[in-house]
DODRENTI-584482 format. One record per residue (C-alpha): residue in three letters; chain; x, y, z. Coordinates in nm, 4 decimals, m for minus. Layout:
REM DODRENTI-584482
<ALA,A,<X,Y,Z>>
...
This chain:
REM DODRENTI-584482
<MET,A,<0.2373,10.3881,25.0776>>
<HIS,A,<m0.0065,10.1564,24.9131>>
<ASN,A,<m0.3347,10.1964,24.7404>>
<ASN,A,<m0.1920,10.4291,24.4879>>
<LYS,A,<m0.3234,10.7204,24.7086>>
<LYS,A,<m0.0324,10.9367,24.6463>>
<ASP,A,<m0.0543,10.8831,24.2965>>
<THR,A,<m0.4138,10.9704,24.2527>>
<ILE,A,<m0.4224,11.2776,24.4529>>
<GLN,A,<m0.3590,11.5191,24.1700>>
<GLY,A,<m0.6803,11.6721,24.0450>>
<ARG,A,<m0.8737,11.5502,24.3439>>
<HIS,A,<m1.0760,11.8231,24.5404>>
<ASN,A,<m1.1003,11.8081,24.9061>>
<ILE,A,<m1.3918,11.5625,25.0006>>
<ILE,A,<m1.3766,11.5987,25.3879>>
<GLN,A,<m1.6257,11.3766,25.5373>>
<MET,A,<m1.7734,11.3476,25.9059>>
<TYR,A,<m1.9531,11.0309,26.0221>>
<ILE,A,<m1.9506,11.0660,26.3908>>
<ASP,A,<m2.0123,11.3921,26.5771>>
<SER,A,<m1.9766,11.3247,26.9465>>
<PHE,A,<m1.9254,11.0732,27.1768>>
<LYS,A,<m2.0694,11.1028,27.5725>>
<PHE,A,<m1.9368,10.9241,27.8622>>
<PRO,A,<m2.1451,10.8539,28.1879>>
<GLY,A,<m1.9829,11.1133,28.3842>>
<ILE,A,<m1.8574,11.1224,28.7170>>
<GLY,A,<m2.1943,11.1220,28.8987>>
<ALA,A,<m2.3443,10.8286,28.6944>>
<GLU,A,<m2.0124,10.6369,28.7631>>
<GLU,A,<m2.0280,10.6611,29.1392>>
<GLN,A,<m2.3736,10.5707,29.1628>>
<PHE,A,<m2.3270,10.2524,28.9511>>
<VAL,A,<m2.0111,10.1780,29.1491>>
<ASN,A,<m2.1668,10.2466,29.4922>>
<TYR,A,<m2.4627,10.0167,29.4077>>
<ILE,A,<m2.2224,9.7176,29.3232>>
<ARG,A,<m1.9546,9.7954,29.5880>>
<ARG,A,<m2.1176,9.5151,29.7996>>
<THR,A,<m2.0041,9.2617,29.5685>>
<CYS,A,<m1.6626,9.0769,29.5732>>
<TYR,A,<m1.5088,9.2792,29.3070>>
<SER,A,<m1.2054,9.4872,29.3815>>
<SER,A,<m1.1831,9.6591,29.0462>>
<PHE,A,<m1.4632,9.8345,28.8325>>
<TYR,A,<m1.2806,9.9199,28.5273>>
<PRO,A,<m1.3458,10.1128,28.3045>>
<PHE,A,<m1.5436,10.2810,28.5599>>
<GLY,A,<m1.3145,10.5384,28.7645>>
<VAL,A,<m1.0378,10.5694,28.4699>>
<PHE,A,<m1.1635,10.9246,28.3895>>
<ALA,A,<m1.2062,11.0400,28.7353>>
<GLU,A,<m0.9082,11.2347,28.7395>>
<ASN,A,<m0.9286,11.4278,28.4205>>
<MET,A,<m1.3059,11.4509,28.4155>>
<LEU,A,<m1.3693,11.3572,28.0655>>
<GLU,A,<m1.7387,11.3371,27.9721>>
<SER,A,<m1.7842,11.4275,27.6129>>
<LEU,A,<m1.5703,11.4310,27.2845>>
<SER,A,<m1.6733,11.6384,26.9892>>
<PHE,A,<m1.5090,11.5085,26.6613>>
<SER,A,<m1.3367,11.6740,26.3661>>
<GLU,A,<m1.2058,11.4986,26.0629>>
<ILE,A,<m0.9129,11.4248,26.2505>>
<THR,A,<m0.9228,11.3921,26.6370>>
<ILE,A,<m0.6547,11.3064,26.8552>>
<LEU,A,<m0.6375,11.1781,27.2127>>
<TYR,A,<m0.3334,11.2782,27.3594>>
<GLY,A,<m0.1775,11.1902,27.7150>>
<ASN,A,<0.0750,10.9918,27.9055>>
<ASN,A,<0.0372,10.6404,27.9761>>
<GLY,A,<m0.2668,10.6029,28.2135>>
<SER,A,<m0.4453,10.8729,28.0954>>
<GLY,A,<m0.7112,10.6733,27.9564>>
<LYS,A,<m0.6916,10.7443,27.5792>>
<SER,A,<m0.6634,10.3871,27.4914>>
<THR,A,<m0.9428,10.2962,27.7032>>
<ALA,A,<m1.1602,10.5931,27.5470>>
<LEU,A,<m1.0807,10.4686,27.1955>>
<ASN,A,<m1.1693,10.0973,27.2983>>
<LEU,A,<m1.5175,10.2288,27.4268>>
<ILE,A,<m1.5972,10.4421,27.1093>>
<ALA,A,<m1.4806,10.1458,26.8700>>
<GLU,A,<m1.7192,9.8952,27.0693>>
<LYS,A,<m2.0129,10.1390,27.0845>>
<ILE,A,<m2.0128,10.2109,26.7472>>
<LYS,A,<m1.9417,9.8468,26.6579>>
<ALA,A,<m1.5912,9.8994,26.4735>>
<GLU,A,<m1.4426,9.5939,26.3187>>
<ARG,A,<m1.1032,9.4871,26.4588>>
<ASP,A,<m0.8470,9.2048,26.3911>>
<THR,A,<m0.7131,9.1575,26.7128>>
<LEU,A,<m0.9689,9.0890,27.0180>>
<PHE,A,<m0.9064,9.2791,27.3489>>
<ASN,A,<m0.9582,9.1839,27.7108>>
<ARG,A,<m1.3050,9.3098,27.8218>>
<THR,A,<m1.3681,9.3295,28.1967>>
<SER,A,<m1.6784,9.2249,28.3910>>
<PHE,A,<m1.8058,9.5990,28.3845>>
<PHE,A,<m1.7153,9.6964,28.0523>>
<GLY,A,<m2.0479,9.6076,27.9093>>
<ASP,A,<m2.2251,9.7978,28.1948>>
<TYR,A,<m1.9984,10.1106,28.1316>>
<LEU,A,<m2.0900,10.0795,27.7621>>
<LYS,A,<m2.4620,10.0840,27.7988>>
<MET,A,<m2.4266,10.4371,27.9842>>
<CYS,A,<m2.2088,10.5828,27.6639>>
<SER,A,<m2.3731,10.7291,27.3811>>
<PHE,A,<m2.2805,10.9060,27.0536>>
<GLU,A,<m2.4238,11.1021,26.7481>>
<ILE,A,<m2.3685,11.0531,26.4022>>
<THR,A,<m2.3821,11.2966,26.1247>>
<PRO,A,<m2.7028,11.3099,25.9704>>
<GLY,A,<m2.6992,11.1494,25.5914>>
<LYS,A,<m2.3573,11.0398,25.6387>>
<LYS,A,<m2.2503,10.6615,25.6692>>
<PRO,A,<m1.9122,10.5389,25.6312>>
<GLU,A,<m1.8595,10.2327,25.4027>>
<GLU,A,<m1.6180,10.0969,25.6846>>
<ILE,A,<m1.5531,10.1319,26.0595>>
<ARG,A,<m1.2548,9.9875,26.1870>>
<ILE,A,<m1.0038,9.9960,26.4894>>
<ILE,A,<m0.6466,9.9456,26.4137>>
<THR,A,<m0.4459,9.8921,26.7286>>
<SER,A,<m0.0585,9.8245,26.7850>>
<ASP,A,<m0.1421,9.4617,26.8568>>
<ASP,A,<m0.2855,9.4260,26.5203>>
<VAL,A,<0.0329,9.5470,26.3369>>
<PHE,A,<0.2370,9.3533,26.5441>>
<ASP,A,<0.0415,9.0262,26.4580>>
<PHE,A,<0.0608,9.1237,26.1088>>
<MET,A,<0.4326,9.1535,26.1145>>
<LEU,A,<0.4753,8.8150,26.3019>>
<ASN,A,<0.2607,8.6423,26.0429>>
<LEU,A,<0.4617,8.7915,25.7513>>
<ARG,A,<0.7672,8.6662,25.9308>>
<ALA,A,<0.6362,8.3256,25.9940>>
<LEU,A,<0.5420,8.2999,25.6211>>
<ASN,A,<0.8745,8.3975,25.5113>>
<GLU,A,<1.0639,8.1602,25.7206>>
<GLY,A,<0.8613,7.8883,25.5692>>
<VAL,A,<0.9498,8.0145,25.2362>>
<ASP,A,<1.3106,8.0170,25.3221>>
<ARG,A,<1.2991,7.6562,25.4272>>
<LYS,A,<1.1285,7.5693,25.1045>>
<ARG,A,<1.3765,7.7753,24.9123>>
<GLU,A,<1.6945,7.5868,25.0707>>
<GLN,A,<1.5260,7.2520,25.0013>>
<ALA,A,<1.4826,7.3741,24.6394>>
<PHE,A,<1.8391,7.4577,24.6137>>
<ASP,A,<1.9520,7.1318,24.7195>>
<ASP,A,<1.6869,6.9552,24.4862>>
<TRP,A,<1.8245,7.1660,24.1928>>
<ILE,A,<2.1994,7.0420,24.2769>>
<GLU,A,<2.0865,6.6906,24.2991>>
<ASN,A,<1.8881,6.6923,23.9742>>
<LYS,A,<2.1354,6.8932,23.7860>>
<ASN,A,<2.4248,6.6404,23.8682>>
<SER,A,<2.2065,6.3450,23.8506>>
<THR,A,<2.3028,6.0289,23.6173>>
<PHE,A,<1.9528,5.9252,23.6592>>
<ARG,A,<1.8226,5.6876,23.3550>>
<MET,A,<1.4382,5.6285,23.3254>>
<GLN,A,<1.3789,5.2586,23.3634>>
<SER,A,<0.9720,5.2758,23.3573>>
<LEU,A,<0.6772,5.5009,23.3548>>
<ASP,A,<0.7169,5.5178,23.7375>>
<ASP,A,<1.0341,5.7212,23.6926>>
<TYR,A,<0.8555,5.9926,23.4840>>
<ASP,A,<0.8111,6.2510,23.7639>>
<LYS,A,<1.1991,6.2118,23.8578>>
<LEU,A,<1.2859,6.2423,23.4753>>
<LYS,A,<1.0780,6.5742,23.4638>>
<LYS,A,<1.2776,6.7216,23.7550>>
<VAL,A,<1.6098,6.6176,23.6131>>
<VAL,A,<1.5184,6.7760,23.2620>>
<GLU,A,<1.3677,7.0994,23.4571>>
<ALA,A,<1.6952,7.1405,23.6407>>
<ARG,A,<1.9259,7.0937,23.3573>>
<SER,A,<1.7122,7.3270,23.1609>>
<LYS,A,<1.7445,7.6053,23.4143>>
<THR,A,<1.9628,7.8166,23.6112>>
<GLN,A,<1.9523,7.7749,23.9854>>
<SER,A,<1.7600,8.0883,24.0603>>
<ARG,A,<1.5012,8.0499,23.7677>>
<TYR,A,<1.4555,7.6789,23.9066>>
<VAL,A,<1.3939,7.7951,24.2485>>
<ARG,A,<1.1726,8.0949,24.1433>>
<ASP,A,<0.9512,7.8370,23.9745>>
<VAL,A,<0.9304,7.5805,24.2176>>
<ILE,A,<0.8379,7.8062,24.5091>>
<GLY,A,<0.8028,8.1849,24.3946>>
<SER,A,<0.9797,8.4685,24.5584>>
<ASN,A,<0.9704,8.5762,24.9443>>
<VAL,A,<0.6276,8.6987,25.0424>>
<ILE,A,<0.7848,9.0239,25.1399>>
<THR,A,<1.1366,9.1550,25.1989>>
<HIS,A,<1.0391,9.4836,25.3927>>
<SER,A,<1.1597,9.5965,25.7362>>
<ASN,A,<0.9339,9.6071,26.0228>>
<GLY,A,<0.8246,9.9654,25.9452>>
<GLU,A,<0.7510,9.9214,25.5804>>
<SER,A,<0.5338,9.6075,25.6746>>
<ALA,A,<0.3634,9.8287,25.9256>>
<LEU,A,<0.2827,10.0782,25.6669>>
<GLN,A,<0.1774,9.8327,25.4477>>
<TYR,A,<m0.0823,9.7078,25.7086>>
<PHE,A,<m0.2203,10.0544,25.7435>>
<ALA,A,<m0.2438,10.1044,25.3659>>
<GLU,A,<m0.4473,9.7824,25.3108>>
<LYS,A,<m0.6616,9.8356,25.5917>>
<ILE,A,<m0.7451,10.2084,25.5427>>
<LYS,A,<m0.9791,10.2481,25.2341>>
<ASP,A,<m1.1589,10.5294,25.1098>>
<ASN,A,<m1.4836,10.6886,25.2769>>
<GLY,A,<m1.4076,10.4846,25.6083>>
<LEU,A,<m1.4185,10.5866,25.9771>>
<TYR,A,<m1.0959,10.4897,26.1506>>
<LEU,A,<m0.9781,10.4434,26.5007>>
<LEU,A,<m0.5853,10.4131,26.5526>>
<ASP,A,<m0.4496,10.3134,26.8904>>
<GLU,A,<m0.0783,10.4422,26.9074>>
<PRO,A,<m0.0038,10.3548,26.5233>>
<GLU,A,<0.3416,10.5081,26.5667>>
<ASN,A,<0.4786,10.1949,26.7474>>
<SER,A,<0.7003,10.0052,26.5377>>
<LEU,A,<0.7584,10.2930,26.3123>>
<SER,A,<1.0726,10.5165,26.2772>>
<PRO,A,<1.0565,10.8747,26.2724>>
<GLN,A,<1.0840,10.8611,25.8985>>
<ARG,A,<0.8123,10.6167,25.8563>>
<GLN,A,<0.5830,10.8217,26.1259>>
<LEU,A,<0.6068,11.1022,25.8744>>
<GLU,A,<0.5201,10.8855,25.5844>>
<LEU,A,<0.2113,10.7685,25.7930>>
<LEU,A,<0.1166,11.1241,25.8797>>
<ASP,A,<0.0996,11.1967,25.4905>>
<PHE,A,<m0.1085,10.8974,25.4432>>
<ILE,A,<m0.3550,10.9956,25.7171>>
<GLN,A,<m0.3672,11.3657,25.5991>>
<ASN,A,<m0.4391,11.2867,25.2344>>
<SER,A,<m0.6983,10.9908,25.3355>>
<ALA,A,<m0.8841,11.2521,25.5496>>
<ARG,A,<m0.8354,11.5431,25.2865>>
<PHE,A,<m0.9301,11.3517,24.9651>>
<PHE,A,<m1.0359,11.0320,25.0193>>
<GLY,A,<m1.3302,11.0925,25.2581>>
<CYS,A,<m1.1996,10.9313,25.5650>>
<GLN,A,<m1.2600,11.0438,25.9304>>
<PHE,A,<m0.9761,10.9421,26.2030>>
<ILE,A,<m0.9946,10.9332,26.5718>>
<ILE,A,<m0.6132,10.8608,26.6808>>
<ALA,A,<m0.4749,10.7989,27.0351>>
<THR,A,<m0.1081,10.9029,26.9923>>
<HIS,A,<0.1918,11.0837,27.1793>>
<SER,A,<0.3897,11.0976,26.8712>>
<PRO,A,<0.5133,11.4618,26.8060>>
<PHE,A,<0.4852,11.3796,26.4378>>
<LEU,A,<0.1212,11.2542,26.4204>>
<LEU,A,<0.0280,11.5544,26.6745>>
<SER,A,<0.1204,11.7820,26.3963>>
<LEU,A,<m0.1472,11.6660,26.1630>>
<LYS,A,<m0.2970,11.9884,25.9976>>
<GLY,A,<m0.6322,12.0565,26.1347>>
<ALA,A,<m0.6451,11.8026,26.3886>>
<ARG,A,<m0.8571,11.8493,26.7160>>
<ILE,A,<m0.6275,11.7405,26.9941>>
<TYR,A,<m0.7816,11.6626,27.3425>>
<ASP,A,<m0.5331,11.6543,27.6155>>
<LEU,A,<m0.6147,11.3849,27.8722>>
<ASP,A,<m0.3336,11.4882,28.1036>>
<GLU,A,<m0.5353,11.8114,28.1931>>
<CYS,A,<m0.8189,11.8254,28.4368>>
<PRO,A,<m1.0731,11.9088,28.3000>>
<VAL,A,<m0.9810,11.7572,27.9717>>
<ASP,A,<m0.8889,12.0563,27.7278>>
<ILE,A,<m0.8266,12.1209,27.3638>>
<LYS,A,<m0.4946,12.2400,27.2601>>
<LYS,A,<m0.2567,12.3092,26.9880>>
<TRP,A,<m0.0033,12.0491,26.9287>>
<THR,A,<0.2820,12.2884,27.0216>>
<GLU,A,<0.1397,12.3487,27.3718>>
<LEU,A,<0.1598,11.9822,27.4686>>
<GLU,A,<0.3998,11.8842,27.7346>>
<GLY,A,<0.5278,11.5851,27.5312>>
<VAL,A,<0.5993,11.8056,27.2350>>
<ARG,A,<0.7457,12.0887,27.4442>>
<THR,A,<0.9905,11.8417,27.5984>>
<TYR,A,<1.1237,11.7375,27.2625>>
<PHE,A,<1.1371,12.1002,27.1476>>
<GLU,A,<1.3466,12.1896,27.4586>>
<PHE,A,<1.5770,11.9134,27.4191>>
<PHE,A,<1.6722,11.9715,27.0691>>
<ASP,A,<1.7008,12.3770,27.1283>>
<LYS,A,<1.9279,12.2956,27.4201>>
<HIS,A,<2.1462,12.1082,27.1674>>
<ARG,A,<2.0849,12.3384,26.8928>>
<ASP,A,<2.4451,12.4155,26.8331>>
<GLU,A,<2.5419,12.0663,26.8041>>
<PHE,A,<2.3485,12.0332,26.4861>>
<ARG,A,<2.5561,12.3043,26.2962>>
């Protein structure tokens, strides 16, 4: 990972920080009262009102690493976005706010840790990472096109029989001399430089996290495992673990990755339960499904 965090851990002491202690949602009663009030309007959807009706999520109490776990539709991303907007977290990619998002947000509240203020508050979504990778790819494609043109220019100038006739030919003469004095690869490097990046999608995603997650910050991550192989997820796990333990970061993560769910000391809320409950990662249905599958095929790994 970037930021040299792995290289600077040695000799550092635990500096675990807490910037936000808790977050409260309106509660079922308050939601119903609001919805009944506006039900006479032409709206057929009152999102995010009603999202947590099934699991009765009313509040969250945070640790240095807090995880919101649940299947699609459980509301974990909605909860994360609500928290992010309420605490005014920075974000790179905008998200669609419904007509009632602001009304719901006004009914939410949170408590910060006295005397503790993060240097940065940011939410990172899978859309942010995906857009970052697309931009890198587009940038590289532009560099590749320029490289191909530089190859052609080198061949043309290297084999040119050009003779300078006037000062107007000076720029052309410089290119010919440069091509004749350099190898093709050297000429191309000097003209356009190297590719911006040659990493895989997984490496690019890790680069994004490493660049955005700085010391002493509060970070909300929405399904950060997207675009990451199991090996890369383990690298991200180490990075998050070290950032929280040694570099003063606090994390709130929405995920169903069994690797990230195993983060040491994480407080995990199971949004598939009613009411929402705190569980060990080994008790979660999704993790148990993985375990039972591989246990069933245990002999095939020998």
